[in-house]
GUFI-702921 format. One record per residue (C-alpha): residue number from 1; residue in three letters; chain; x, y, z. Coordinates in Angstrom, 3 decimals. Example, Ala and Ser with C-alpha at 12.3 -4.5 7.8 and 13.67 -1.06 7.14 Angstrom:
# residues 2
R   resi   resn   chain         c1         c2         c3
R      1    ALA       A     12.300     -4.500      7.800
R      2    SER       A     13.670     -1.060      7.140
This chain:
# residues 375
R   resi   resn   chain         c1         c2         c3
R      1    MET       A     71.846     45.935    -22.029
R      2    ASN       A     73.765     45.375    -18.571
R      3    ALA       A     71.798     45.188    -15.393
R      4    ARG       A     72.582     48.602    -14.347
R      5    GLU       A     71.246     49.798    -17.661
R      6    ARG       A     68.280     47.883    -17.812
R      7    PHE       A     66.844     48.905    -14.194
R      8    ASN       A     67.366     52.304    -15.315
R      9    GLU       A     65.941     51.666    -18.498
R     10    THR       A     63.011     50.078    -17.306
R     11    LEU       A     61.861     52.278    -14.461
R     12    LEU       A     62.089     55.357    -15.900
R     13    PHE       A     60.031     54.206    -18.890
R     14    GLY       A     62.862     53.982    -21.475
R     15    LYS       A     63.474     51.289    -23.615
R     16    PRO       A     64.917     48.104    -22.210
R     17    ASP       A     66.466     45.364    -24.180
R     18    LYS       A     64.468     43.757    -21.714
R     19    ILE       A     62.835     43.770    -18.183
R     20    PRO       A     64.765     42.744    -15.020
R     21    PHE       A     64.785     39.570    -13.818
R     22    GLN       A     63.452     39.604    -10.511
R     23    PRO       A     60.929     36.617     -9.028
R     24    GLY       A     61.384     37.909     -5.530
R     25    HIS       A     63.488     36.371     -2.390
R     26    PRO       A     62.990     33.729     -0.414
R     27    ARG       A     63.546     34.024      4.055
R     28    GLU       A     65.000     31.177      5.581
R     29    SER       A     62.219     29.174      6.474
R     30    THR       A     61.490     29.088      2.665
R     31    LEU       A     65.055     28.222      1.528
R     32    LYS       A     65.023     25.268      4.144
R     33    THR       A     61.602     23.952      2.983
R     34    TRP       A     63.032     24.472     -0.858
R     35    HIS       A     66.350     22.239      0.280
R     36    ALA       A     63.829     19.464      1.091
R     37    GLN       A     62.062     19.833     -1.915
R     38    GLY       A     65.474     19.813     -4.659
R     39    LEU       A     67.183     23.008     -4.520
R     40    PRO       A     71.168     21.828     -4.057
R     41    GLU       A     72.339     22.574     -0.264
R     42    ASN       A     74.763     24.904     -1.431
R     43    ALA       A     73.405     26.221     -4.614
R     44    ASP       A     72.347     30.278     -4.693
R     45    TYR       A     68.651     30.446     -5.408
R     46    TYR       A     68.790     32.884     -7.904
R     47    GLU       A     71.468     30.878    -10.093
R     48    GLN       A     69.888     27.807     -9.845
R     49    VAL       A     66.517     29.117    -10.784
R     50    CYS       A     68.196     31.086    -13.671
R     51    THR       A     69.793     27.389    -14.799
R     52    GLU       A     66.471     25.686    -14.566
R     53    THR       A     64.640     28.185    -16.514
R     54    GLY       A     67.191     28.210    -19.217
R     55    ILE       A     68.337     32.008    -18.916
R     56    ASP       A     71.595     33.878    -18.177
R     57    PRO       A     71.641     35.127    -14.712
R     58    GLU       A     71.558     38.935    -14.310
R     59    LEU       A     75.116     38.884    -12.899
R     60    PRO       A     77.831     41.926    -12.629
R     61    LYS       A     81.326     41.370    -14.585
R     62    ILE       A     82.544     44.174    -12.269
R     63    PRO       A     83.871     42.979     -8.609
R     64    TYR       A     80.717     44.835     -6.264
R     65    ALA       A     81.852     47.475     -4.195
R     66    ASP       A     79.759     48.517     -1.478
R     67    PRO       A     79.801     51.978     -0.503
R     68    GLY       A     79.789     51.442      3.185
R     69    VAL       A     78.201     54.037      4.625
R     70    SER       A     76.068     53.581      7.881
R     71    PHE       A     72.605     55.473      8.851
R     72    LYS       A     72.541     53.552     12.000
R     73    MET       A     72.752     55.155     15.401
R     74    MET       A     76.311     55.231     17.382
R     75    PRO       A     76.695     53.911     19.451
R     76    GLU       A     74.113     51.225     19.446
R     77    TYR       A     72.928     50.007     22.879
R     78    GLU       A     74.009     47.013     24.358
R     79    GLU       A     72.010     43.773     23.338
R     80    LYS       A     70.995     41.520     25.932
R     81    VAL       A     68.076     39.312     26.976
R     82    LEU       A     66.155     40.057     30.226
R     83    GLU       A     64.152     37.194     30.296
R     84    HIS       A     63.285     33.944     29.094
R     85    LYS       A     60.415     32.226     29.895
R     86    HIS       A     57.015     30.624     28.756
R     87    GLY       A     59.135     29.528     25.090
R     88    HIS       A     59.817     33.452     24.560
R     89    TYR       A     62.566     36.144     25.124
R     90    ILE       A     62.333     39.755     26.598
R     91    VAL       A     65.414     41.522     24.709
R     92    ARG       A     66.702     45.042     24.625
R     93    ASP       A     67.833     45.637     21.368
R     94    TRP       A     70.238     47.243     19.993
R     95    MET       A     68.274     49.915     18.799
R     96    GLY       A     66.978     50.675     22.706
R     97    ALA       A     63.586     48.596     22.536
R     98    ILE       A     62.423     46.023     24.360
R     99    VAL       A     60.521     43.522     22.512
R    100    GLU       A     59.185     39.914     23.104
R    101    ILE       A     60.321     37.149     20.131
R    102    SER       A     59.485     33.273     20.677
R    103    ASP       A     62.791     31.513     21.486
R    104    GLN       A     62.746     29.359     18.031
R    105    PHE       A     65.009     32.415     17.341
R    106    ASP       A     67.064     34.908     18.435
R    107    ALA       A     67.704     38.588     18.760
R    108    THR       A     69.560     38.663     15.355
R    109    TYR       A     65.348     38.319     13.961
R    110    LEU       A     64.207     41.637     15.378
R    111    ARG       A     65.705     43.976     12.930
R    112    THR       A     66.240     41.833      9.894
R    113    ALA       A     64.262     39.928      7.461
R    114    ARG       A     65.616     36.552      8.183
R    115    ASP       A     62.424     35.282      8.392
R    116    PHE       A     58.918     35.382      9.124
R    117    VAL       A     59.056     36.141     12.841
R    118    THR       A     56.287     37.582     14.765
R    119    ARG       A     57.578     40.141     17.385
R    120    ARG       A     56.467     41.998     20.355
R    121    TRP       A     57.209     45.528     21.096
R    122    ILE       A     56.956     46.249     24.916
R    123    LYS       A     59.150     49.654     25.356
R    124    CYS       A     60.655     51.922     22.741
R    125    PRO       A     63.370     54.092     23.754
R    126    VAL       A     61.615     57.675     23.697
R    127    GLU       A     59.247     58.587     26.005
R    128    THR       A     60.274     61.864     27.402
R    129    ARG       A     61.944     64.723     25.865
R    130    GLY       A     65.071     63.605     28.256
R    131    ASP       A     64.658     60.543     26.050
R    132    TRP       A     64.761     62.474     23.090
R    133    GLU       A     67.867     64.361     23.724
R    134    GLU       A     69.867     61.351     24.698
R    135    MET       A     68.999     59.658     21.248
R    136    LYS       A     70.004     62.881     19.022
R    137    LYS       A     73.355     62.174     20.463
R    138    ARG       A     73.275     58.734     18.634
R    139    TYR       A     72.594     60.241     15.356
R    140    ASP       A     75.933     62.744     14.178
R    141    PRO       A     76.387     62.536     10.958
R    142    ALA       A     80.297     63.469     11.650
R    143    THR       A     80.860     60.294     14.175
R    144    SER       A     83.866     58.339     13.368
R    145    GLY       A     83.063     54.900     11.659
R    146    ARG       A     80.146     56.491     10.088
R    147    PHE       A     82.064     56.456      6.528
R    148    PRO       A     84.459     53.367      6.064
R    149    ALA       A     88.369     54.199      6.412
R    150    ASP       A     88.492     53.665      2.737
R    151    PHE       A     85.211     55.475      1.631
R    152    GLU       A     86.875     57.344     -1.174
R    153    ASP       A     88.317     54.364     -2.914
R    154    ARG       A     85.142     52.823     -2.652
R    155    CYS       A     83.708     55.745     -4.725
R    156    ARG       A     86.081     55.332     -7.590
R    157    LEU       A     84.887     51.848     -7.412
R    158    LEU       A     81.389     52.526     -7.954
R    159    ARG       A     81.596     55.377    -10.918
R    160    ASN       A     82.316     52.650    -13.533
R    161    ARG       A     80.004     49.613    -12.244
R    162    ASP       A     77.380     47.236    -14.581
R    163    TYR       A     75.469     46.488    -11.451
R    164    VAL       A     72.629     48.266     -9.515
R    165    VAL       A     73.317     50.243     -6.563
R    166    ASP       A     70.050     50.727     -4.322
R    167    LEU       A     70.592     53.036     -1.559
R    168    PRO       A     68.258     51.779      1.580
R    169    ILE       A     67.267     54.620      3.978
R    170    ASN       A     64.602     55.073      6.812
R    171    GLY       A     61.925     57.303      6.301
R    172    PRO       A     60.575     59.978      8.709
R    173    PHE       A     57.516     58.231      9.657
R    174    TRP       A     59.453     54.557      9.665
R    175    GLN       A     62.428     56.308     12.253
R    176    LEU       A     59.613     57.990     14.682
R    177    ARG       A     58.234     54.852     15.132
R    178    GLU       A     61.271     52.918     15.704
R    179    TRP       A     61.857     55.767     18.617
R    180    LEU       A     58.606     56.276     20.101
R    181    GLY       A     56.327     53.200     18.813
R    182    PHE       A     53.764     53.236     16.794
R    183    GLU       A     51.067     54.711     19.278
R    184    GLY       A     53.075     56.725     20.379
R    185    LEU       A     54.226     58.349     17.465
R    186    CYS       A     50.448     58.346     16.604
R    187    MET       A     49.158     60.264     19.848
R    188    LEU       A     51.647     62.711     19.831
R    189    LEU       A     50.678     63.539     16.164
R    190    ILE       A     47.414     64.677     17.861
R    191    ASP       A     49.142     65.755     21.563
R    192    ASP       A     52.474     67.269     20.537
R    193    PRO       A     52.569     68.276     16.713
R    194    GLU       A     55.685     70.275     17.465
R    195    TRP       A     57.765     67.629     19.132
R    196    ILE       A     56.727     65.732     16.058
R    197    ARG       A     58.261     68.271     13.748
R    198    GLU       A     61.095     68.918     15.638
R    199    MET       A     62.015     65.277     15.409
R    200    ILE       A     61.203     64.816     11.612
R    201    SER       A     63.025     68.049     11.056
R    202    PHE       A     65.987     65.908     12.986
R    203    TRP       A     65.734     63.178     10.948
R    204    SER       A     65.733     65.334      7.819
R    205    ASP       A     68.499     66.816      8.685
R    206    PHE       A     70.522     63.774      9.559
R    207    ILE       A     69.803     61.931      6.321
R    208    SER       A     70.446     64.893      3.865
R    209    LEU       A     74.205     65.510      5.908
R    210    THR       A     74.902     61.815      5.831
R    211    LEU       A     74.096     61.138      2.150
R    212    LYS       A     75.647     64.508      0.906
R    213    PRO       A     79.292     63.181      0.944
R    214    LEU       A     78.084     60.002     -0.897
R    215    ILE       A     75.807     61.331     -3.866
R    216    THR       A     78.541     63.953     -4.119
R    217    MET       A     81.070     61.103     -5.221
R    218    VAL       A     78.798     58.563     -6.770
R    219    GLU       A     75.448     58.429     -8.970
R    220    LEU       A     73.439     56.235     -7.278
R    221    ASP       A     70.756     54.228     -9.262
R    222    SER       A     68.177     54.216     -6.669
R    223    VAL       A     67.592     55.549     -3.088
R    224    HIS       A     64.953     53.514     -1.560
R    225    ILE       A     62.716     54.927      1.436
R    226    SER       A     61.780     52.433      4.070
R    227    GLU       A     58.222     53.828      5.320
R    228    ASP       A     55.447     50.944      5.751
R    229    MET       A     53.220     53.148      6.510
R    230    ALA       A     49.650     50.853      5.366
R    231    TYR       A     47.554     48.388      6.819
R    232    LYS       A     45.826     45.723      4.673
R    233    SER       A     42.588     48.148      4.169
R    234    HIS       A     44.151     51.454      5.013
R    235    PRO       A     47.590     53.952      5.599
R    236    MET       A     48.229     54.310      9.218
R    237    ILE       A     48.056     57.574      8.722
R    238    GLY       A     46.046     59.808      6.005
R    239    PRO       A     46.807     61.703      2.849
R    240    ASP       A     45.996     65.270      4.736
R    241    MET       A     48.431     64.038      7.756
R    242    THR       A     51.355     62.738      5.570
R    243    ARG       A     51.192     65.682      3.348
R    244    GLU       A     51.623     67.615      6.443
R    245    PHE       A     54.500     66.322      8.259
R    246    LEU       A     56.015     64.099      5.785
R    247    LEU       A     55.930     65.805      2.231
R    248    PRO       A     58.241     68.253      3.058
R    249    VAL       A     60.812     65.708      3.925
R    250    TYR       A     60.318     63.933      0.556
R    251    GLN       A     60.832     67.171     -1.174
R    252    ARG       A     63.687     67.828      0.054
R    253    TRP       A     65.143     64.414     -0.159
R    254    THR       A     64.015     63.592     -3.576
R    255    ARG       A     65.389     67.284     -4.883
R    256    GLU       A     68.735     66.460     -3.418
R    257    ILE       A     69.178     63.214     -4.904
R    258    LYS       A     67.997     63.921     -8.412
R    259    ALA       A     70.114     67.007     -8.289
R    260    SER       A     72.978     64.383     -8.500
R    261    GLY       A     72.095     62.049    -10.818
R    262    CYS       A     70.083     59.506     -9.596
R    263    GLN       A     66.814     59.599    -10.963
R    264    ILE       A     64.763     57.107     -9.012
R    265    VAL       A     63.527     57.413     -5.494
R    266    SER       A     61.501     54.953     -4.380
R    267    MET       A     59.246     53.825     -1.840
R    268    ASP       A     58.609     50.998      0.252
R    269    SER       A     55.484     50.287      2.052
R    270    ASP       A     53.530     47.094      2.280
R    271    GLY       A     49.754     47.784      2.886
R    272    TYR       A     47.208     49.340      0.679
R    273    ILE       A     48.848     52.063     -0.499
R    274    GLU       A     46.708     54.054     -3.435
R    275    ASP       A     45.669     56.818     -0.899
R    276    LEU       A     49.215     57.568     -0.300
R    277    ILE       A     50.598     57.599     -4.053
R    278    PRO       A     49.174     61.115     -4.970
R    279    VAL       A     51.100     62.763     -2.248
R    280    TRP       A     54.322     60.567     -2.849
R    281    ILE       A     54.019     61.664     -6.257
R    282    GLU       A     53.736     65.269     -5.068
R    283    GLY       A     56.850     64.687     -3.275
R    284    GLY       A     58.917     63.441     -5.935
R    285    ILE       A     58.898     59.860     -5.529
R    286    ASN       A     58.606     58.065     -8.618
R    287    ALA       A     58.896     54.155     -7.926
R    288    CYS       A     57.088     52.277     -5.195
R    289    ASP       A     57.181     48.442     -3.810
R    290    PRO       A     56.077     45.805     -3.239
R    291    LEU       A     52.371     45.876     -4.045
R    292    GLU       A     50.735     43.779     -1.983
R    293    VAL       A     47.660     42.274     -3.888
R    294    ALA       A     46.128     40.786     -0.801
R    295    ALA       A     45.730     44.269      0.296
R    296    GLY       A     43.926     45.461     -2.376
R    297    CYS       A     47.062     47.001     -4.719
R    298    ASP       A     46.087     46.368     -8.159
R    299    ILE       A     48.844     47.513    -10.436
R    300    ARG       A     46.694     47.720    -13.580
R    301    ALA       A     44.221     50.472    -11.433
R    302    PHE       A     47.248     51.963    -10.120
R    303    ARG       A     48.593     52.403    -14.044
R    304    LYS       A     45.386     53.990    -15.302
R    305    LYS       A     44.910     56.128    -12.444
R    306    PHE       A     48.274     57.256    -11.685
R    307    GLY       A     50.195     57.048    -15.349
R    308    LYS       A     53.705     57.108    -15.796
R    309    ASN       A     53.929     59.311    -12.631
R    310    MET       A     54.937     56.039    -10.788
R    311    ALA       A     57.016     52.987    -11.361
R    312    TYR       A     56.597     50.002     -9.371
R    313    ARG       A     58.185     46.811     -8.390
R    314    GLY       A     56.562     43.639     -7.431
R    315    GLY       A     53.160     43.273     -7.215
R    316    VAL       A     52.768     39.254     -8.233
R    317    ASP       A     50.595     37.559     -6.052
R    318    LYS       A     52.135     35.181     -3.789
R    319    ARG       A     48.907     33.176     -3.056
R    320    CYS       A     48.818     32.535     -6.859
R    321    MET       A     52.615     31.294     -6.959
R    322    ALA       A     51.652     29.080     -3.901
R    323    LYS       A     48.520     27.685     -6.112
R    324    ALA       A     50.400     27.157     -9.054
R    325    GLY       A     49.011     26.014    -12.180
R    326    ASP       A     46.364     28.064    -14.035
R    327    GLU       A     46.856     30.276    -11.064
R    328    ILE       A     49.481     31.454    -11.436
R    329    ARG       A     49.749     31.324    -15.315
R    330    TRP       A     46.542     33.710    -15.090
R    331    GLU       A     48.460     35.989    -12.433
R    332    ILE       A     51.333     36.119    -15.032
R    333    GLU       A     48.723     37.323    -17.766
R    334    ARG       A     46.875     40.041    -15.277
R    335    ILE       A     50.333     41.722    -14.909
R    336    LYS       A     51.755     41.759    -18.546
R    337    PRO       A     49.792     44.767    -20.072
R    338    VAL       A     51.527     46.958    -17.017
R    339    ILE       A     54.987     45.043    -18.420
R    340    LEU       A     54.674     45.845    -21.852
R    341    ASP       A     53.791     49.296    -20.831
R    342    GLY       A     57.411     50.238    -19.078
R    343    GLY       A     58.167     51.161    -15.599
R    344    TYR       A     57.115     47.999    -13.810
R    345    ILE       A     60.090     45.160    -12.520
R    346    PRO       A     57.639     42.467    -11.741
R    347    GLY       A     58.166     40.184     -8.481
R    348    CYS       A     56.741     38.510     -5.220
R    349    ASP       A     54.499     41.377     -3.887
R    350    HIS       A     56.328     40.463     -0.638
R    351    GLY       A     59.374     37.612      1.081
R    352    VAL       A     58.386     34.492     -0.855
R    353    PRO       A     56.777     32.307      1.782
R    354    PRO       A     57.365     28.636      2.247
R    355    ASP       A     53.860     27.148      1.301
R    356    VAL       A     55.516     28.381     -2.419
R    357    SER       A     57.251     25.153     -3.571
R    358    TRP       A     60.729     25.001     -5.384
R    359    PRO       A     59.035     23.575     -8.448
R    360    ASP       A     56.461     25.873     -8.358
R    361    PHE       A     58.844     28.675     -7.818
R    362    VAL       A     60.911     27.721    -10.745
R    363    ASP       A     57.340     27.178    -12.699
R    364    TYR       A     56.452     30.526    -11.952
R    365    SER       A     59.637     31.853    -12.691
R    366    ALA       A     59.791     30.651    -16.021
R    367    LEU       A     56.469     32.262    -16.629
R    368    LEU       A     58.016     35.582    -15.773
R    369    ALA       A     61.153     35.261    -17.496
R    370    GLU       A     58.748     34.752    -20.484
R    371    ALA       A     56.614     37.875    -20.202
R    372    CYS       A     60.176     39.655    -19.105
R    373    GLY       A     62.003     38.862    -22.317
R    374    TRP       A     64.155     36.475    -21.350
R    375    ARG       A     63.125     33.382    -22.935
């Protein structure tokens, strides 16, 4: 099987020849640590770990093509540093938010998972109805540049691929939080639910209209909805409110996406997600990640409770990876029954932190490769 076939067979509870090998992704600080511990400076960490564990990397044979469709605001705000003092920048970022960040980093770290960075949101771009009317103008599906000039050529290249195309989109909770801020969103859910419904409806339409040309021309493998709607112990909003405000959007998107031939719609949320999984299943979502163990996510309990209505990615406790030795061996044994049951691509339950050494990451990867049928 190629990587694309293996991915789909695994998450759709089919019969893959082996489970995709996805041990996890390091951030910048992790890579810097690994280079000091034996990872060659110019080496790709994934190819190197495959070499050191004695397996063939899951690399495509067909040249990679990117659909190139943008779901970002157009135009973006001008990004600028407003203030620099006491070791911090105050930045107006490209999404219109005013944010504080350590001057050890720059503004490019605000909206990307380049490293483990603490940020403080000071002001979000939508505070009034007037702000909202202006914001809407930046999300026109027909804006020039939203689709690349060679879009149809890219789509033709994507039709015969041997690699996975997993398209990320922002969910309604995530996107409204970007506009309103977390506190602003939560307060308006109570104080002005009709305005929230208006914003959610707008975002639902924008995503559907922007997706349509792509899913009409290309059968994607997965659409990955980013929501991040849970804390360590509880979701940020409860299941009832999720059903009321968000479920109709999930149902619409999954219906449209699956009608195009793409059968995997996955949900990305950190934190404790058990209370939300039933709503996601109702919405047609059939995979989720990263299953943070420290937040109480137990993949064995999830499989027992939700059966094969939900597939998973992630779920390997990064704390055990850092402790190494017996701890990581026991962790792989803990998740092995779910690996064997199908519908699960195991890997680190978030970005791989720098307290996981390069030798320990290689040892963990060897155990994971064996459990997934690569050794």
